C-alpha positions in Angstrom: -105.2 -186.5 -91.1 -103.6 -188.1 -94.2 -100.8 -189.4 -92.2 -102.9 -190.9 -89.5 -105.2 -192.8 -92.0 -102.5 -194.2 -93.8 -100.8 -195.2 -90.9 -103.7 -197.0 -89.7 -103.9 -198.5 -93.1 -100.7 -199.8 -93.4 -100.7 -201.3 -89.6 -103.7 -202.9 -90.4 -102.3 -204.8 -93.4 -99.3 -205.5 -91.5 -98.9 -204.9 -87.7 -95.3 -205.0 -88.1 -95.5 -201.1 -89.6 -96.9 -199.6 -86.3 -94.0 -201.4 -84.1 -91.7 -198.9 -82.1 -88.9 -200.3 -84.1 -90.2 -199.5 -87.6 -91.4 -196.2 -86.4 -87.9 -195.2 -85.4 -86.6 -196.8 -88.6 -89.1 -194.5 -90.5 -87.3 -191.4 -88.8 -84.0 -192.5 -89.4 -84.6 -193.2 -93.0 -86.1 -189.7 -93.6 -83.6 -188.0 -91.6 -81.4 -186.8 -94.5 -84.3 -185.8 -96.6 -85.8 -183.9 -93.5 -82.9 -181.8 -93.0 -82.6 -181.1 -96.7 -86.3 -180.1 -96.7 -85.3 -177.6 -94.1 -83.0 -176.0 -96.4 -85.2 -176.1 -99.4 -88.2 -174.8 -97.2 -86.1 -171.5 -96.4 -85.4 -171.0 -100.0 -88.9 -171.4 -101.0 -90.6 -169.0 -98.4 -87.9 -166.5 -99.6 -89.0 -166.8 -103.2 -85.9 -168.8 -104.1 -85.0 -172.4 -104.9 -81.8 -174.8 -105.1 -81.8 -177.7 -107.7 -78.3 -178.1 -106.8 -78.7 -179.6 -103.3 -78.4 -183.2 -104.3 -75.1 -182.6 -106.0 -73.7 -180.4 -103.2 -74.5 -183.9 -100.9 -72.7 -185.9 -103.4 -69.5 -183.6 -103.7 -69.5 -183.1 -99.8 -69.4 -186.9 -99.3 -67.1 -187.6 -102.0 -64.4 -184.9 -100.7 -64.7 -186.5 -97.0 -64.2 -190.1 -98.3 -61.3 -189.0 -100.7 -59.4 -187.2 -97.6 -59.8 -189.9 -95.3 -58.4 -192.5 -98.0 -55.7 -190.0 -98.6 -54.5 -190.3 -94.8 -56.2 -186.9 -93.5 -57.6 -187.4 -90.1 -61.2 -188.0 -90.1 -61.9 -184.6 -88.0 -60.5 -182.5 -90.8 -62.0 -184.3 -93.5 -65.6 -184.1 -92.1 -64.8 -180.2 -91.0 -64.0 -179.7 -95.0 -66.9 -181.8 -96.1 -69.2 -179.8 -93.8 -67.6 -176.3 -95.1 -67.6 -177.3 -98.7 -71.7 -177.0 -99.0 -71.8 -173.7 -97.0 -69.3 -172.4 -99.8 -71.4 -173.7 -102.5 -74.5 -172.2 -101.2 -72.8 -168.9 -100.7 -71.4 -168.8 -104.5 -75.1 -169.7 -105.4 -76.6 -166.7 -103.5 -74.1 -164.4 -105.0 -74.8 -165.6 -108.6 -78.5 -165.4 -108.1 -78.6 -162.1 -106.2 -76.1 -160.3 -108.6 -77.1 -161.7 -111.9 -80.7 -161.2 -111.2 -81.5 -164.5 -112.9 -84.1 -166.9 -112.1 -82.8 -169.1 -109.3 -84.4 -172.2 -110.9 -82.0 -172.0 -114.0 -78.8 -170.9 -112.1 -79.0 -173.5 -109.5 -79.9 -176.1 -112.2 -76.5 -175.4 -113.9 -74.7 -175.4 -110.6 -76.1 -178.9 -110.2 -74.3 -180.2 -113.2 -71.2 -178.1 -111.9 -70.9 -179.6 -108.5 -71.9 -183.2 -110.0 -69.1 -182.7 -112.5 -67.0 -182.0 -109.8 -67.7 -184.9 -107.6 -67.1 -187.2 -110.6 -63.6 -185.7 -111.5 -62.6 -186.1 -107.7 -63.9 -189.7 -107.3 -63.3 -190.7 -110.9 -66.9 -192.6 -110.8 -65.5 -195.1 -108.2 -67.0 -195.8 -104.8 -65.0 -194.3 -102.2 -65.1 -195.4 -98.6 -64.8 -193.8 -95.0 -62.7 -196.8 -93.7 -65.2 -197.2 -90.5 -64.5 -193.8 -89.4 -67.1 -191.2 -88.4 -70.3 -193.7 -88.0 -71.9 -191.9 -84.6 -74.1 -189.5 -86.5 -75.4 -191.9 -89.0 -75.6 -195.0 -87.0 -75.3 -194.0 -83.3 -78.0 -193.9 -80.6 -78.9 -191.6 -77.6 -80.9 -193.2 -75.2 -82.1 -195.8 -77.8 -82.9 -192.9 -80.3 -80.9 -192.8 -83.4 -78.6 -189.6 -83.3 -79.8 -188.8 -87.2 -83.4 -188.4 -85.5 -82.3 -186.1 -82.7 -80.6 -184.2 -85.3 -83.4 -184.1 -87.6 -85.7 -182.8 -85.0 -83.1 -180.4 -83.4 -82.9 -178.8 -87.1 -86.6 -178.7 -87.5 -87.2 -176.6 -84.2 -84.2 -174.4 -84.9 -85.7 -173.7 -88.4 -89.2 -172.9 -86.8 -87.8 -170.8 -84.4 -85.8 -168.8 -87.0 -88.8 -168.2 -89.3 -91.3 -167.4 -86.3 -88.9 -165.6 -83.9 -86.3 -163.7 -85.6 -86.1 -160.4 -87.7 -83.9 -162.5 -90.2 -86.8 -165.2 -90.5 -89.6 -162.4 -91.0 -87.6 -160.4 -93.5 -87.2 -163.7 -95.5 -91.2 -164.1 -95.7 -91.5 -160.5 -96.7 -89.1 -160.9 -99.6 -90.7 -164.1 -100.3 -94.1 -162.4 -100.4 -93.0 -159.1 -102.6 -89.4 -158.5 -103.2 -90.2 -155.0 -104.3 -91.8 -154.4 -101.2 -88.9 -155.7 -99.2 -86.6 -153.5 -101.0 -88.7 -150.4 -100.5 -88.9 -151.2 -96.9 -85.3 -150.8 -96.4 -84.2 -154.4 -96.6 -80.9 -155.2 -98.6 -82.4 -158.0 -100.5 -79.1 -158.8 -102.3 -77.6 -159.2 -98.7 -80.6 -161.4 -97.4 -80.5 -163.5 -100.3 -76.7 -164.6 -100.1 -77.3 -165.1 -96.4 -80.2 -167.3 -96.9 -78.5 -169.4 -99.7 -75.4 -169.7 -97.1 -77.8 -170.8 -94.5 -79.1 -173.3 -96.7 -75.8 -174.6 -97.4 -75.4 -175.2 -93.7 -78.1 -177.5 -93.6 -77.2 -179.2 -96.8 -73.6 -179.7 -95.1 -75.4 -181.2 -92.2 -77.3 -183.6 -94.4 -74.5 -184.7 -96.1 -72.7 -185.5 -92.9 -75.7 -187.5 -91.8 -75.6 -189.5 -95.1 -72.1 -190.2 -95.3 -71.9 -191.4 -91.8 -74.8 -193.7 -92.5 -73.7 -195.4 -95.7 -69.9 -195.6 -94.8 -69.0 -195.3 -98.5 -70.3 -193.2 -101.3 -70.5 -192.3 -105.0 -70.7 -188.9 -106.8 -74.4 -189.5 -107.4 -75.1 -190.2 -103.7 -77.2 -187.1 -103.4 -79.1 -187.4 -106.6 -82.9 -186.8 -106.3 -82.6 -185.3 -103.0 -83.1 -181.8 -104.3 -86.5 -182.8 -106.2 -87.8 -185.0 -103.1 -87.2 -182.0 -100.9 -89.0 -179.8 -103.0 -91.8 -182.3 -103.2 -91.9 -182.6 -99.5 -92.0 -179.0 -98.9 -95.0 -178.3 -101.7 -96.9 -181.2 -100.1 -96.5 -179.6 -96.7 -98.1 -176.1 -98.2 -95.0 -174.3 -99.3 -95.6 -172.4 -102.5 -93.2 -171.7 -105.3 -94.5 -168.0 -105.1 -92.9 -167.6 -101.8 -94.0 -165.5 -98.6 -96.3 -168.7 -97.8 -96.0 -172.1 -95.9 -94.7 -173.3 -92.5 -91.9 -175.5 -91.3 -94.4 -177.7 -89.7 -96.1 -178.5 -92.9 -93.0 -179.2 -94.7 -91.9 -181.6 -91.8 -95.3 -183.5 -92.4 -94.6 -183.4 -95.9 -91.3 -185.3 -95.2 -93.1 -187.8 -92.8 -95.7 -188.4 -95.4 -93.5 -189.3 -98.1 -91.3 -191.7 -95.4 -94.5 -193.3 -94.1 -95.6 -194.1 -97.7 -92.3 -195.5 -98.9 -91.9 -197.7 -95.9 -95.4 -198.9 -95.9 -95.0 -199.9 -99.4 -91.8 -201.6 -98.5 -93.2 -203.7 -95.9 -96.0 -204.9 -98.1 -93.4 -205.8 -100.6 -94.9 -203.4 -103.3 -92.7 -203.1 -106.4 -90.1 -200.1 -106.1 -91.7 -198.9 -109.6 -95.1 -198.7 -108.4 -93.5 -196.6 -105.2 -92.4 -194.2 -107.5 -95.6 -193.9 -109.5 -97.4 -193.4 -106.0 -94.9 -190.6 -104.6 -95.5 -188.8 -107.8 -99.2 -189.1 -107.6 -99.5 -188.0 -104.0 -97.3 -184.9 -105.3 -99.3 -184.1 -108.4 -102.7 -184.2 -105.7 -101.1 -182.1 -103.1 -100.2 -179.3 -105.6 -103.5 -179.4 -107.1 -105.3 -179.2 -104.0 -103.2 -176.5 -102.7 -104.0 -174.3 -106.0 -107.5 -175.1 -105.6 -107.3 -173.7 -102.2 -105.9 -170.5 -103.2 -108.3 -170.1 -106.1 -111.2 -170.5 -103.7 -109.6 -167.6 -101.5 
């Protein structure tokens, strides 16, 4: 309802907002964030979190560009950049599961590790793809941006995983009560590692879409994606406590942020005020969600 009301409001203030081209542009703009939010949603529902997602995206893009600039064929560079976040996710999962430390603290530290590696590899300089690998970020299929197609496929896949597979149901149980999951015979450590690794797969895909769209990258290109993904999931009803939330809700949270940002851009609103508005939306969503929980 909020999305419909805001869309009608922005459309009234500027009819260009509701044009087909602009609506496609909105989804193209949120493609990377949407994929990253699906990654964060899987972790939050299982009782975890990963604050290193942004740095993993930046590290992947830096490695791809560095390899291409070094003469490595684009295929192998892209494959390496895709696999790298999977390895990072696996490492995060191992540390979180085996150390029994709070995921928030562990992944916050790993965020600096991956960002530091990206800075070392890039030297803090702009790196370029030299015109390679543009289809995923800029290509179109039957007039629809490829990145938008990828986004919807990811949302459907994650929705199916959580609703229709044993793996997904175990994630929800573990997020609801880890001790109950353990007593039910679930290998909690193995499940956490698998989930963080799967999260890394989605982060790798998000990084490919981003670098394909930009064509060049800095080490901090992924900065802020982890917080925006977290905000989108929370706005959509996914909770920090775990065990509750939906993929559809998280996706609508992404759409809401995309509409607000695009609408304010069309109205020529200052980027400073945009930041303020998005922050206010997040706070209101969290408070409303908590009031609902108290009432129940």
